N, C-alpha and C positions, 0 to 999 in steps of 0.2 A: 504494500500500500504506500501511497504518497502522503506523508504526514508533516504538517507544519507545527512547530512548537514556538509559541510567542510569549516572551516575558517569563517572569517567575524567578524563583530562587534556585538553590543548588539541586532541589528535587527535580526541577524541570530539566536541568542538564543531565542528571543521572537517568531520568526517564528517556530522554532523547537517545542516549547511548545504548540503553537496553533495547529500545525499539529498533535502532540501527543494527544491533547484534542479531536481532531476530530476522533481519533481511529487508526491513522497510527502508524506503527512500525518505530521508529526514532533512528538512530545511528549518533553520532557526532564524528568528528575528527578535530584536529587543535585548541583545546581549553585547556589550562592548567592554565588560569588566572581567573577562575570563582570562585565566592564565593557562598556557599549554593546551589550548583548545584544538581538538581534532575534528570538530563538527563543521558542516557547511553553514555559514551565516550569510543570509541574503543581504544585499545592499539596500533594498527597499522593501517596504511592507507588502506591496502588491506582488512583487516577485516571489516573496516567501509563501504567499497564500495561493498564487496561481497554480492550477491543476492539482491541488491537494485534495485528497478524499476527506481528510479530517484535519481540523485546526484545533490544536490544544492550547488553551490559555492557562494562566497560573492559578494557584490556590493560595489565598483568595484571588478571585478574578480582578477585583478592584477594591480600593479603599474609599472611593468617593463617587462611584457609579458613573464616572466620566472618563477617567484615565485607567489604562491597564496597569496592573501591579507589576512593576519592572525594577526590582531592587538591584539587578545586575546590568542596568542600562542607564546611561547618563542623559538620555533624552526622554521625551514623553510620547506615548502612543494613545491616541484617542480611540476609545472602544468603538464608537460609531464608524470610524474609518475602517476598522476591521470588517464589520458587517457590510459596508459599502463595497468592499473588494471581494466579498464572498458571493457564491451563487447558491441557489436553493438546493442544489445537489450536494453541497458540502455540509458537514456537521461540525458544530462548535462545541467543544467539551472543556469545561473549566470547573473550578470549585467556588462555592458560595456565589452563585449567579443570582443577583438581586432581582426583584420584580421590575425595577427600572431598566436594568440591562436586558432582561427578557423582553420587555416592551419594545426596546430599540431593535432587538433581533427580529421580533415579529413584524415590525414595520418593513424590514428588508427581506422578509420571508425566509429567515435563517432558523434552522432547527438547532436548539441548544439542549445540552444535557448537563446537569449539575452533578459533579462527582460526589459531593458530600450529601446528596439526597439518595445516594445508593447505600443501602444498609451495609453491604459487605465492606465498602470503603470506609464508612463512618466507624464501624466496629473495629476493624483492624488498625485504623489510624489512631484509635484511642490508646493503643499499646505504646508506640513511641512517645505519645503525648504524656502518658502517665510516667513512663521511665524518665523522660526529660524533667517532669515536675519534681520527681524525687531527687534527681541530680541537682537541680537548682537548690532544693532544700538542704542537701548535704553540703553544698558549697557555701551556703549562707549561714548555716547554724554552727554553733560551737559545741553541740551535743550530737550524739548519735540518733538516728531515726529509731533504732531499737530502744524500746522503753519510753519513747517520747509520746506525749499526748498529741494526737493529730486529729484534725477535724476536716471532713470532706463535705463541702456544701453542694448538694445536688447528687442525685443517684441515676443519672443518665448513663450513656455509654462510657464516658471518661470516668465518671464517679465510680462506676462498678469496677472497672479495671484497676483504677488507682487504689481503691479501698482494699482490693484483693492483694495487690503488691505490697502495700503498707503493712497489712497483717502478716504477710509472708516474711517480712524482715523484722518482725517483732514489735511493731508500734502498737500503741493503744489507739484503736480506730473508732472515732465517733463519726457517724454519717447522718447528715440532715436530709430529710425528704418532706414533701408536703402531703402526700396521700398515704393512707394507712396501709394500702397494699404494699407499697415500697417499704414502709417502716417494718412490716412483717417480714419481708425478704431480708432486709438489713439485719434484723434480729436473728433470723435463721442462719445467716452466714457467720454469726459470732461477733458482729460489730455492735457498737452501742448506738441504738437508734435515737434520733432526736427530731422532733417536729420543729419546723421553722420557728414556732413560738417559743421553743425551749432553748434555742441557741444562745440567747443572751445570758441564761443562767449558768452556762458551762464555759463560755468563751474565755473567761479569765484563767481557766486551767490549761489552756492550749499552748503548746510550744510552736506549732505550725498549723496554719489553716490553708487548705487548698479550696479555692472557689471555682466552680464550673458553671455557675449560673450567670447568664449575660444580662442581669438587671441589678439594681442597687440593693445588695443584700447586706454588705458590711458598711452601714451608714455610720454617722457620727455617734449615735447612741451605743452601738455595738463596739465601735472602735475605742470609746472611752473606757470600756470594761477590759480591754486587752492589756496585758503586761507589756512593758517596753521591750522585753527580751523576745517577745513573740515575733514570728515571721508569717507574712501573708504571701502566698503564691497564687496569683489570679490567672486562671487558664481561660477565662471567658473572653469571647470575641468582643469587639467594639460594641457598646461603650464600656464593657467590663462590669464588674460587680462590686467595686470598692470605691469609696470616697477618697480618691488618691490625694487630693489636696489636704484633707483633714488628717489622713494617716501620716503625711509628711510633716504636718504641723505638730502632731503628737509624738513624732520621732519613732514611729513604728515602721520597721523595715518592710517594704512591700515591693514585690517583683511582679510586674505584669508580663507573664511569659507567653507571648503570642508566637504562633508558628513553630512550636517546638519540634515536630517531626522533621521539618526541613533543616533545623539547626543541629539536632542531636543525632539523627539517624536518616540522613537524606537518601541513602541507598535503599533502606527498608521501605521508606515512604514511597520512593519511586517504583519499587516492585509492586507495592499495593496499588498504586495508580495504574501501572501497566496492566495488571491482572483485571482490574475493574474496567478499564477501557476495552480489553479483549472480551469481557463479559457483555459489554454494551454492543460491541460489533457483532458478536454471535447472536444476541437477541434481535438485532436488526436484520439478520440474515446475511451478514457480510462474510 
């Protein structure tokens, strides 16, 4: 197949190399900060897209719904320009495609598929995210995770994987959830279940708090109950789940750890992306 890879971080580069190794014709655009590059980089956007079967964007696709996410490129790529250069026979695949971006694609009659709406991608992507979160905590704390009081806010995919890993290395694991079914599962796994309303009563005992909820959970009222030695690792996407200004004012160390798979395990993340893309192609009869 002829595949274009546009923008993105180290995951996108690893993905391009894996796809080329499988025998596909790969073209890149949106990368000028690569060292020892062996991939073909097109000089212009239209040349990169021309004649491709699939156009693969970054994860996340954009941070502002206007520009492509291009951390390894010194210039800007307007997302609408991508769709202008595509045809209805081409498929656009990326991660976290917003409703705004989907609307632009629809206007140009371009079919899009969001990688993170694929359950297999989201579940497997939680593994490097959770490992990366623990790595961040180990680097920032002056105590071991073993024996530490840890709180995981949210019991979605990342919360489930993270709680399991923390328990496996000997942490005391408190897990927050809103619904009682999740709280029952949390209890059955041997974690300490907390309803959201109970978080404030236990938060002062925590050494590290991992947040996975993309809404304001750790507000001023909860931050005031935290010890100065505590660490917050926020894994939630924009706008995050922490009052960052207040945490800084209170002197509470807070790390907003976005895009961990691409930072801590880009090859694993790329393999997950590749397998998911192949699943998509198979389902479409490719």
